[in-house]
C-alpha positions as CSV (number, residue, x, y, z in Angstrom):
1,M,-13.5,-97.2,19.4
2,T,-15.8,-94.8,21.1
3,G,-17.7,-91.9,19.5
4,A,-15.3,-89.4,21.1
5,Q,-12.3,-91.1,19.3
6,M,-13.8,-91.3,15.8
7,V,-13.3,-88.8,13.0
8,S,-17.0,-88.0,12.5
9,A,-19.1,-85.7,10.3
10,C,-22.8,-85.1,10.4
11,S,-25.2,-84.4,7.5
12,I,-28.4,-82.5,8.1
13,A,-30.4,-83.1,5.0
14,G,-33.3,-84.9,3.3
15,S,-33.6,-88.6,2.6
16,D,-33.4,-89.6,-1.1
17,S,-35.3,-92.8,-1.7
18,G,-33.2,-93.3,-4.9
19,G,-30.0,-93.3,-2.9
20,G,-28.2,-90.9,-5.3
21,A,-28.4,-87.6,-3.3
22,G,-29.2,-86.3,0.1
23,I,-28.5,-88.2,3.3
24,Q,-27.7,-91.4,1.4
25,A,-25.1,-89.9,-0.9
26,D,-23.6,-88.0,2.0
27,V,-23.1,-91.1,4.1
28,K,-21.6,-93.0,1.2
29,T,-19.2,-90.1,0.7
30,F,-18.2,-90.0,4.3
31,T,-17.6,-93.7,4.3
32,A,-15.4,-93.6,1.2
33,L,-13.3,-90.9,2.9
34,E,-13.0,-92.9,6.1
35,V,-15.1,-90.6,8.2
36,F,-17.9,-91.9,10.4
37,G,-21.1,-90.5,9.1
38,L,-23.9,-89.2,11.4
39,T,-27.3,-88.0,10.1
40,V,-30.1,-85.6,10.9
41,I,-33.1,-86.2,8.7
42,T,-35.0,-83.0,7.7
43,A,-37.4,-84.5,5.2
44,V,-38.4,-87.7,3.4
45,T,-38.6,-87.5,-0.3
46,A,-39.9,-89.9,-3.0
47,Q,-37.4,-89.5,-5.8
48,N,-35.2,-91.2,-8.3
49,T,-32.5,-89.8,-10.7
50,R,-35.1,-88.2,-12.9
51,E,-37.7,-86.6,-10.6
52,V,-39.0,-85.8,-7.1
53,R,-42.5,-87.2,-6.7
54,G,-43.2,-86.1,-3.2
55,T,-41.7,-84.4,-0.1
56,W,-42.7,-84.7,3.5
57,M,-41.0,-82.4,6.0
58,L,-40.1,-83.5,9.5
59,P,-41.2,-81.2,12.3
60,P,-38.5,-78.8,13.7
61,E,-38.7,-80.6,17.1
62,A,-37.5,-83.8,15.4
63,V,-34.7,-82.0,13.6
64,R,-33.6,-80.2,16.8
65,T,-33.6,-83.4,18.9
66,Q,-31.6,-85.4,16.4
67,I,-28.9,-82.7,16.4
68,E,-28.8,-82.5,20.2
69,T,-28.7,-86.3,20.5
70,V,-25.7,-86.9,18.2
71,A,-23.9,-83.9,19.5
72,D,-24.2,-85.3,23.1
73,E,-22.1,-88.4,22.3
74,F,-19.9,-87.8,19.2
75,A,-17.0,-85.5,18.7
76,I,-18.2,-84.1,15.3
77,G,-15.4,-82.7,13.2
78,A,-17.7,-81.0,10.7
79,W,-21.4,-80.5,10.0
80,K,-23.0,-80.2,6.6
81,T,-26.4,-79.0,5.8
82,G,-28.3,-79.9,2.6
83,M,-32.1,-79.8,2.1
84,L,-33.6,-77.9,5.1
85,G,-36.9,-77.3,3.4
86,N,-38.6,-74.5,5.4
87,A,-37.9,-71.6,7.7
88,A,-38.9,-73.6,10.8
89,N,-36.2,-76.2,10.2
90,V,-33.6,-73.6,9.3
91,R,-34.3,-72.0,12.7
92,A,-34.2,-75.3,14.5
93,V,-30.8,-76.1,13.0
94,A,-29.5,-72.7,14.0
95,E,-30.7,-73.1,17.5
96,A,-29.4,-76.6,18.0
97,L,-26.0,-76.5,16.4
98,P,-23.3,-76.3,19.0
99,D,-21.3,-73.1,19.1
100,G,-18.0,-73.0,17.3
101,T,-18.8,-76.0,14.9
102,T,-17.2,-76.4,11.5
103,L,-20.1,-76.0,9.2
104,V,-20.5,-76.5,5.4
105,I,-23.8,-75.2,3.9
106,D,-25.0,-76.5,0.6
107,P,-27.9,-74.1,0.1
108,V,-30.2,-76.6,-1.6
109,M,-33.1,-74.7,-3.1
110,V,-34.4,-76.5,-6.2
111,S,-33.8,-80.1,-7.4
112,T,-32.2,-80.7,-10.8
113,S,-35.7,-81.7,-12.0
114,G,-37.1,-78.4,-10.9
115,H,-38.8,-79.4,-7.6
116,R,-38.7,-76.7,-4.9
117,L,-36.7,-77.9,-1.9
118,L,-36.4,-74.7,0.1
119,D,-39.4,-72.4,0.7
120,E,-38.9,-68.9,-0.6
121,D,-39.6,-67.4,2.8
122,A,-36.8,-69.5,4.3
123,V,-34.0,-67.9,2.4
124,A,-33.9,-64.9,4.7
125,D,-33.4,-67.2,7.7
126,L,-30.7,-69.1,5.9
127,V,-28.9,-65.9,5.1
128,G,-29.4,-64.4,8.6
129,L,-29.0,-67.4,10.9
130,L,-26.8,-70.0,9.2
131,I,-24.5,-68.5,6.6
132,P,-22.7,-66.2,9.1
133,R,-21.8,-69.4,11.0
134,A,-20.6,-71.3,7.9
135,G,-17.0,-72.2,7.3
136,V,-17.8,-72.8,3.7
137,V,-21.0,-72.2,1.6
138,T,-21.3,-74.2,-1.7
139,P,-23.9,-72.7,-4.0
140,N,-24.5,-73.7,-7.6
141,L,-25.0,-70.9,-10.1
142,P,-28.8,-70.5,-9.6
143,E,-28.3,-70.5,-5.8
144,A,-25.4,-68.1,-6.0
145,E,-27.6,-65.7,-8.0
146,V,-30.3,-65.8,-5.3
147,L,-27.8,-65.3,-2.4
148,A,-25.7,-62.7,-4.2
149,G,-28.5,-60.8,-5.9
150,M,-26.9,-60.9,-9.3
151,R,-26.8,-62.8,-12.6
152,V,-23.9,-65.2,-12.9
153,K,-22.8,-66.1,-16.4
154,T,-18.9,-66.2,-16.3
155,P,-16.1,-67.2,-14.0
156,D,-15.6,-63.5,-13.2
157,D,-19.3,-63.4,-12.2
158,M,-18.8,-66.4,-10.0
159,A,-15.9,-64.7,-8.2
160,E,-18.0,-61.6,-7.6
161,A,-21.0,-63.6,-6.4
162,G,-18.6,-65.4,-4.1
163,R,-17.4,-62.1,-2.7
164,R,-21.0,-60.9,-2.1
165,I,-21.9,-64.2,-0.3
166,L,-18.6,-63.9,1.7
167,D,-19.8,-60.5,2.9
168,L,-22.8,-62.2,4.5
169,G,-20.4,-63.6,7.0
170,A,-19.2,-67.0,5.7
171,G,-15.6,-68.0,6.1
172,A,-15.3,-69.1,2.4
173,V,-17.6,-69.6,-0.6
174,V,-17.3,-72.2,-3.4
175,V,-19.4,-71.2,-6.4
176,K,-19.9,-74.4,-8.5
177,G,-19.9,-73.8,-12.2
178,G,-21.6,-76.9,-13.4
179,H,-24.3,-74.8,-15.1
180,L,-21.8,-72.9,-17.2
181,T,-21.3,-73.8,-20.8
182,G,-17.9,-74.7,-22.3
183,D,-15.5,-77.6,-22.3
184,A,-14.2,-77.0,-18.8
185,A,-16.0,-77.5,-15.5
186,I,-15.0,-74.5,-13.3
187,D,-15.5,-74.0,-9.6
188,V,-14.3,-70.8,-7.8
189,L,-13.5,-70.5,-4.2
190,V,-13.5,-67.1,-2.5
191,D,-12.1,-66.5,1.0
192,R,-10.5,-63.6,2.9
193,D,-7.2,-64.3,1.1
194,G,-8.6,-64.0,-2.4
195,T,-9.9,-66.5,-5.0
196,A,-8.9,-70.0,-6.2
197,E,-10.2,-71.5,-9.4
198,V,-10.4,-75.3,-10.2
199,S,-11.0,-76.4,-13.7
200,G,-11.4,-79.9,-15.0
201,R,-13.1,-81.9,-17.8
202,R,-16.8,-81.4,-18.4
203,Y,-18.5,-84.7,-19.0
204,P,-21.2,-85.0,-21.8
205,Y,-23.9,-86.1,-19.3
206,S,-25.4,-85.0,-16.1
207,V,-25.4,-86.9,-12.8
208,H,-27.8,-86.9,-9.8
209,G,-26.4,-85.9,-6.5
210,S,-23.0,-84.4,-7.5
211,G,-23.6,-81.3,-5.4
212,C,-24.4,-83.3,-2.3
213,C,-21.4,-85.5,-2.8
214,F,-19.1,-82.5,-3.3
215,S,-20.2,-80.7,-0.2
216,A,-20.1,-83.9,1.9
217,A,-16.6,-84.6,0.7
218,L,-15.6,-81.0,1.6
219,A,-17.1,-81.6,5.1
220,A,-15.2,-84.9,5.4
221,Y,-11.9,-83.3,4.6
222,L,-12.5,-80.5,7.0
223,A,-13.3,-83.1,9.7
224,R,-10.0,-84.7,9.0
225,G,-8.2,-81.5,9.7
226,M,-7.7,-79.8,6.3
227,D,-8.2,-76.1,5.9
228,A,-10.8,-74.8,3.5
229,R,-8.5,-74.5,0.5
230,G,-7.1,-77.9,0.9
231,A,-10.5,-79.4,1.4
232,F,-11.8,-77.6,-1.7
233,A,-9.1,-79.1,-3.9
234,A,-9.5,-82.6,-2.5
235,A,-13.3,-82.5,-2.7
236,R,-13.1,-81.5,-6.3
237,E,-10.7,-84.4,-7.1
238,F,-13.2,-86.7,-5.3
239,I,-16.2,-85.5,-7.3
240,D,-14.4,-85.5,-10.6
241,T,-13.6,-89.2,-10.2
242,A,-17.1,-90.0,-9.1
243,I,-18.6,-88.3,-12.2
244,E,-16.1,-89.9,-14.5
245,R,-17.1,-93.4,-13.2
246,A,-20.8,-92.8,-13.0
247,V,-22.7,-96.0,-13.2
248,G,-26.2,-97.2,-14.0
249,G,-26.1,-94.8,-17.0
250,P,-25.1,-91.3,-16.4
251,G,-27.6,-90.8,-13.6
252,T,-25.8,-92.3,-10.6
253,L,-22.4,-91.5,-9.1
254,R,-19.9,-94.1,-8.1
255,I,-18.4,-93.0,-4.8
256,V,-14.7,-93.9,-5.0
257,N,-11.3,-92.6,-3.9
258,P,-10.1,-89.3,-5.4
259,G,-8.5,-88.9,-8.8
260,G,-6.7,-85.9,-10.2
261,T,-7.7,-82.4,-11.2
262,N,-6.2,-79.1,-12.4
263,V,-6.0,-76.6,-9.6
264,R,-5.0,-73.0,-10.1
265,W,-4.6,-70.7,-7.2
266,R,-4.6,-66.9,-7.6
């Protein structure tokens, strides 16, 4: 099978030496969903499930050339960005991405352990150059607060933040509610047709890399031809199962086939 015949997706993100997030988690997710995974490395990190000990950014020329090289051979059904790190690499991605691509943006800003993964001066470039080209943007609550310019404490706040980010030019926004309190884990999708809310069980532990896996699953389903709402529901099923079956203690996801979830459209 040639590159042109494969269902392919490409992750543009940092390398996680612990294998639980970043490029490594994205490729595992693509493989589980029977999508051929391509990669563009933006940074090398020294990390495990508990902490990031070091970060080394690749130069923008390396990022740009990786994108151009894979795009020259493969028919890429969807692209996903994760850790971009700095303004130079945000601009390199914006310049090198082919026009008309299906793009999922996971606006990775700070690691779970508190390590900064996107320079503050790069946010304006992310907003101005990449979000208007995104099919779906997938911020967690702290990221949604930065992008929307508001506090996010409730599902209604999540929907309003999603609408504000949608106004930046994205096709759809999924605000992830993992940081909310309560028994249910709620995510909210906002698109031009309204909002969709997904609720499921909240597990009594945290896992490393769940945001990466969710956005990679979303990209994989888009690459396979689903629309944004269908991909959102399917990706949520996928990540719920991965969290439920977390291994090595609660720190590491098991990347498996999707399970079930409770989807409510409105």
